[in-house]
C-alpha positions as CSV (number, residue, x, y, z in Angstrom):
1,M,60.1,-94.5,-235.6
2,S,63.2,-94.2,-233.1
3,V,61.2,-91.4,-231.0
4,G,59.0,-94.9,-230.9
5,R,61.3,-97.7,-229.7
6,A,63.3,-95.5,-227.1
7,T,60.3,-94.3,-225.9
8,S,58.9,-97.6,-225.4
9,L,61.8,-99.1,-224.0
10,K,61.4,-96.2,-221.3
11,N,58.4,-97.7,-220.7
12,Y,59.1,-101.3,-220.2
13,L,62.0,-100.3,-217.8
14,V,59.7,-98.2,-215.6
15,N,55.9,-100.0,-216.1
16,D,57.1,-103.5,-216.2
17,L,61.1,-103.5,-214.3
18,G,60.0,-100.9,-211.7
19,V,63.0,-98.8,-212.7
20,N,62.5,-95.3,-210.8
21,F,65.6,-93.3,-212.3
22,E,65.3,-90.3,-214.2
23,I,64.8,-91.9,-217.9
24,E,64.4,-89.5,-221.0
25,A,63.5,-90.6,-224.3
26,M,65.4,-89.3,-227.7
27,G,65.0,-89.9,-230.9
28,K,68.2,-89.0,-233.0
29,G,67.6,-91.3,-236.3
30,E,69.2,-90.5,-239.1
31,R,70.4,-87.0,-237.3
32,E,73.5,-89.6,-235.4
33,P,73.5,-92.2,-237.6
34,Y,75.7,-95.0,-235.8
35,I,79.2,-94.9,-237.5
36,P,81.2,-98.2,-237.2
37,Y,84.5,-97.8,-236.5
38,S,85.2,-100.3,-239.7
39,V,83.1,-99.4,-241.9
40,N,84.0,-101.5,-244.9
41,R,83.4,-104.6,-242.4
42,Y,79.6,-104.5,-242.4
43,T,77.3,-104.3,-245.8
44,K,74.7,-101.2,-246.0
45,K,71.9,-103.6,-244.3
46,E,74.0,-104.4,-241.5
47,I,74.8,-100.5,-240.6
48,D,71.6,-99.9,-241.5
49,K,70.2,-102.9,-238.2
50,L,73.2,-101.4,-235.6
51,N,71.2,-98.1,-236.7
52,R,68.5,-99.2,-234.9
53,R,69.2,-98.9,-231.5
54,V,68.7,-97.4,-228.2
55,E,72.0,-96.0,-226.3
56,F,71.9,-95.4,-222.4
57,F,73.8,-93.3,-220.4
58,T,73.6,-92.4,-216.7
59,V,74.6,-89.7,-214.0
60,P,76.7,-90.8,-211.7
61,S,75.8,-89.3,-208.6
62,D,71.8,-90.5,-209.6
63,V,72.5,-94.3,-209.5
64,S,74.1,-96.3,-206.5
65,R,75.2,-99.6,-206.9
66,D,72.5,-100.0,-202.7
67,K,69.7,-99.6,-205.6
68,E,68.4,-102.2,-207.9
69,C,65.6,-102.8,-210.5
70,G,63.0,-104.9,-210.6
């Protein structure tokens, strides 16, 4: 599921928004769960929702302020 979610977002960014940066889609699933700073603040169901996420990272040299998406 996580690979599919990441790939879907990548496809949306590239095909629908015209983002032309190199994008790598990775699924981490249960291997690298999100662990909230304050675990007691969330229910198990809320933590599961937080784990259905997509994270972005950019390489500073690849991004400049004069480039626009879409």
